[in-house]
Structures are given as structure tokens and as C-alpha cells.
N, C-alpha and C positions, 0 to 999 in steps of 0.2 A: 283600755286595761288589757295587759299582756295575757295571753293563752296560758293556762295553768297545765303543767305536764307532770305526770307520774312516770318515773323511769325505772324499769326492773331488768337487771342484767346480772349475772352471777360473777362478772369479772370487774373488780373495783376500778382498774385502770380504764376499762372501756366506759364504765359509767362516768368516770371523771372527765374523759375526752368528750363524750356526748353532752354532759352537763355544761362544760365550757362553751361548746358550739351553741347549745340552746340559749345560754345567757347572753352570748354575743349577739345572737339573732333577735333578742328582745322577748324571749319566752320566760316564764317563770317555773322553775323545777320546784314543785311543792313538797315532793316525797320521793324517796328512792327505796327499792327492794333489791335483794340478791337471789330470790328464787321465786318460781311460780306460785308456791303455796302461800306467799305473802300478799299476792295481788288482791284477792277479795277484800281483805281488811284494809289495804291501802286505798282502794277505791271507795270503800264505805266510809272511811274516815275523812278523806280529802276531796272526794267529788271533783276529779280533774276534768278538764275540757278535752284531754286526749291522753291516751296511754301508749307508751313506747315500751315494747315487751320483747325480750329476747326469745328466740325460738327454742334454743337448747339450753336447759339448765339441769342442775344436778337432781333435786328431789322431785320437782313438777315441772314438766315442759310448758313451753309457751302456748302450745296447742291446748293442753289440759286447762291452762289458766284462761285461755280465750274462751273456751266452752263455758266456764263458770261465769265469766264476765257477760257473755252474750245471754245467758239464762237470766241474768239479774238486770243488766243495763244494756239492752239491745241497741240503743242509739249512741252509746259511747264510742267515738273513733278510737280504733286500735291499730297501731302499726307494728307489725312483726319485724324485728331486726334478725337477720339470718346470714350465715356464711354459706348456706346452701342454695345453689342457683339451678337445681334440677326440677324438672316439670313436676315430679311427685310432690315435693314440698310445697311448691307454689300453689298447684291446684287444690291440694288438701286445705292449705291455709285459707284460701278464698272461699271454698265451699263451707268452711267452718265460721265464716263471717268476719274475716280480717278486713280492715278498711285499707290497709296498705302493706306491702311487702318490700322491705328495703335491705338490699344487701350491705353488709357491713363494710365491704371495700368500695362502696360507692363514693362518688365525688361529694364534697362537703355540701355543695348546693343542692344535692338531692334530698338531703334531710329537710332543708328549708321548703323545698318543692312539695315533698311528701306531707309535711305538716300543714301547709297552706291548702293542699288538695282536700285532705280528709276533714279539716275544720270547715271547709266550704261545702262539706256533704259529698264530695266525690271520692273516688278510690285512686290509689297510687300504686303502680308497680315499677320497680327498677327497670330501666329500659332493656337490660340483658335478659329479663325473665318475662317481660310483657308478651313476647311473641309465642311463648309457650301457651299462655291462656288464650290468645287469639286462636292458635291451632286447636286447642281443646273445643272452643266455641264453634269453630268451623268444622268439627267432626274429624279432625285429623287424629287418628288413633295411634297410640303407642303402647307397647306392653309395659305395665307399671306393677311389677310383682311386689315393689315396695309397699303397696297399699294392702298387701296380704298381712302386714305386720302392724301390731298395735303401736301407739305412740311410744310406750315404754320400750317395746322390743327394737323400735328404731333407734332409740337412745343407746341401748345396749350394743346394737350392732355398730353404731358410730364408734364407741369407745373401744370395742373389741378390735375393730378394723384399724383403730389408731395405735394398736399394739398393747393394750392394757390387759392384764390378767383378769380372770374371773373375780379374784379377791379385790383387785383395784376397782374394777367396775362397781362391785358391791359397795365399796366405800364412797365413790364418787356419787353414786345414785341413791345412797342410803338405803341399800337393800341387803338382804341376807345373801350369802354366797349360794346357798341352795336355790334361791330364787333366780339368781343370774344364771346358774347351771341350767335351770328349766327353760328360761328364756332363750338361752343359747341353742339348746337342742330343738326348741320350737322354731327358731329362726332358720336353722339349717334345714329343718324339715320342710317348711313352708317355701324356702327358696330353692330347695333341691340341691343344697350344697353340702359337701361331705367333710370339709376340713377348714381350718382357719385360714389357709392360704387362699382358698376359693371365696371366703368371706371378704378378704381383703381386696381381691381382685374385682369381686362384685361392687363394693363400696367405691373403688376407683372409677370403675366404668360408669356408675350412676352418679358420680360427683358428689358423693356423701363425704369423702375425704379427697385430699389433693396431696400430690407427692411432695409439695414444698410446705405442708403444714408442720 
């Protein structure tokens, strides 16, 4: 019997592409969602064998959804899909209980390898980020001020660094403009950054955004 997959990503085209790859590989996509706040109901209703979960979504991040899943279904394999290849994101995801961390620009075969690994009870990391976890386990330290930010603040930082206005970020994340203003001020304070240009440079250095995005 094919493994049953629930897929959650806020980009319809991305979901369509991943769904096609899963079906070609013999998996069964039993349900889909477009935001993290749908995850609990989807898992409750469909009881999948594995959950594929986007890291960055509008209303509720993948990490927030992962926390909910782990509190109710600690044994469910969860693979986070991410465009972020920085140490901060990878370490935090694994610490919160992700079974796998798969980069969205990975080779197609990696999706199958990741699914096979987590369904067999193992963990999977895209090769490009695996070394970062090994360094952490070996005690290789790196300053990680991104950890000073909450999950929501990291999302706000991402969209601000992408050039979105406070009003646009509020719309994307379903927040009030006042809340985004507060997050922005707290981000700058915690990272000791004084202006938007500094935020953009920080995001580029940390790999939160890329010049070709």
C-alpha cells in the first residue's frame, strides 16, 4: 500500500509540482493545505504516514505548525520544505523535532530519498545543510543572533528584507500594521540594526534572502 502524504505549502504551483513528483514516485497525496494553521485539522482528519510542510507561510509558519504536530503526534514523520539553507533555520527545525529538512531547490531524487528515510524511522537533511548540523554536534560555534527573534519576527524580517512595506507585510502575514511596526522595531533592537538597509544586508549575509530571488 502506498504511503499516504499530506502536503502543506502556500504556493499552489509548488504544491502542484510536488504532488506530481509524489504521484510519479508511487505515493498517495491524500490532502493538501495552503497554510500552517490548517495542519492540525488535516492531520486529525486524514492521519497521514508523512507530512510535507513548507517552512515559511503567511499566517502560521511551518515551525509553529510543527510544534503543534509534535505535541499531538510525536511519532509522525514531518519533512520541512525550505528555501533557507542557513544554519539557524536548520538547527532550529531539528531541535523542534523535524524528521527531515529538504531544500526546495534540491534534486528531484532527494524528495524520494527524504521520504524513504523518514518512513524508515531515520532523519534526512539535504546534503548542503547536513554539514551545519554536524558542526553543531561537534561543538563548532557560530554566532546566531537570528535565534534572538521569534518565529513571527523571522517571517517579518524575511518580507521586509524582500522589499515589502509594513502594510504589505501585514497583509501577507494577516497581521495589523501596528503589530508589524512593533515587530520591526523589536527586530532592529535585538539585532542592533538601525535602518532597513541594514536589515537587508543582514538578511543577505545570513542567507535569509538571495540576490536572485
